[in-house]
C-alpha positions in Angstrom: 25.4 -3.2 1.9 21.7 -2.2 1.4 18.8 -4.5 2.2 15.5 -4.0 0.4 12.2 -5.6 1.5 9.1 -5.3 -0.7 5.5 -5.8 0.4 2.0 -5.2 -0.8 1.7 -7.7 -3.6 -1.2 -10.0 -4.0 -4.1 -11.1 -6.2 -6.5 -8.5 -7.5 -9.2 -8.3 -10.2 -8.7 -6.3 -13.3 -9.5 -2.7 -12.7 -8.4 -3.0 -9.1 -5.6 -1.3 -7.2 -2.5 -2.4 -5.1 0.1 -0.4 -3.3 3.6 -1.8 -3.2 6.1 -0.7 -0.6 9.9 -1.2 -0.4 11.8 -0.5 2.7 15.6 0.1 2.5 18.0 -0.4 5.3 21.8 -0.4 5.7 24.1 2.0 3.9 21.4 4.5 2.9 23.3 7.5 4.1 23.6 9.3 0.8 21.2 10.3 -2.0 20.0 7.4 -4.0 17.5 6.6 -6.7 14.9 4.0 -6.3 13.2 2.0 -9.1 10.6 -0.6 -9.7 11.0 -3.4 -12.2 8.9 -6.4 -13.0 9.3 -9.8 -14.6 6.5 -11.9 -16.0 6.9 -15.6 -16.7 9.0 -16.3 -19.7 9.9 -12.6 -20.2 12.8 -10.5 -19.3 12.8 -8.1 -16.4 11.5 -4.7 -17.5 11.6 -1.1 -16.1 8.3 0.1 -14.5 9.1 3.3 -12.7 11.9 5.2 -10.9 12.2 8.3 -8.7 15.0 10.6 -7.8 16.3 11.2 -4.2 14.2 14.4 -3.9 11.2 12.9 -5.5 11.1 15.7 -8.0 12.0 13.5 -10.9 10.0 10.4 -11.8 10.0 8.1 -14.8 7.4 5.6 -16.0 7.2 2.9 -18.6 4.7 3.8 -21.3 2.7 0.8 -20.4 2.0 2.1 -16.9 1.8 5.9 -17.4 -1.3 7.4 -16.0 -2.1 4.3 -13.9 0.9 3.9 -11.6 2.4 6.5 -9.3 5.8 6.2 -7.6 6.6 8.1 -4.4 9.0 8.0 -1.6 9.5 8.9 2.1 13.1 9.5 2.8 12.6 9.7 6.5 11.4 6.1 6.4 13.7 5.0 3.6 10.7 3.7 1.8 9.5 3.9 -1.8 5.9 3.2 -2.9 4.2 2.2 -6.1 0.5 2.9 -6.2 -1.0 0.8 -9.0 -4.5 1.6 -10.2 -6.6 0.3 -13.1 -4.6 -2.9 -13.0 -4.7 -5.2 -16.1 -3.9 -8.9 -16.5 -0.8 -7.9 -18.4 0.5 -6.3 -15.2 0.9 -9.7 -13.7 4.5 -10.2 -12.7 7.0 -10.3 -9.9 7.8 -6.8 -8.9 11.2 -5.8 -7.7 12.4 -2.7 -6.1 16.0 -1.5 -6.7 18.4 1.0 -5.2 21.1 2.9 -7.0 23.6 5.5 -5.7 24.1 8.8 -7.5 21.8 8.4 -10.4 21.3 11.1 -13.0 19.5 11.2 -16.3 16.9 9.0 -17.9 19.3 6.3 -18.9 20.6 5.8 -15.4 17.1 5.5 -13.9 15.6 3.2 -16.4 18.4 0.7 -16.9 18.5 -2.4 -14.8 22.0 -1.6 -13.6 21.0 -0.9 -10.0 23.3 -1.6 -7.1 20.8 -3.5 -4.9 17.6 -5.5 -5.5 14.8 -6.7 -3.4 13.6 -10.3 -3.3 10.4 -9.4 -5.3 6.7 -9.5 -4.6 4.1 -11.3 -6.7 1.3 -9.3 -8.3 -1.4 -11.3 -10.0 -4.3 -9.6 -11.9 -7.2 -11.8 -12.8 -9.5 -11.0 -15.7 
């Protein structure tokens, strides 16, 4: 079992920044991918970003490329999502996710992760 706890959400004006964190605990003994997804009211959950175990491979949704940066600290079992130039359409609940032994774009960007956090609300006002 793996437990994920997100933090860092909040209310920010358009153009502002937030940094989300997700701490993993439990059976984190092997290499694993981490991802961020989001779900806005009335919409399906969508992929935002993902990162490989080494941090050498990252993926981003087109809607956040150039504005969001994903990173991780394996010593702390923590993944981060730096969100800059936020827009009102970024408003959503953001979820971090954990997946063992991921390889390839399809693996990282699908929502078939093994474990999910409880979510953190991000609200961007115009």
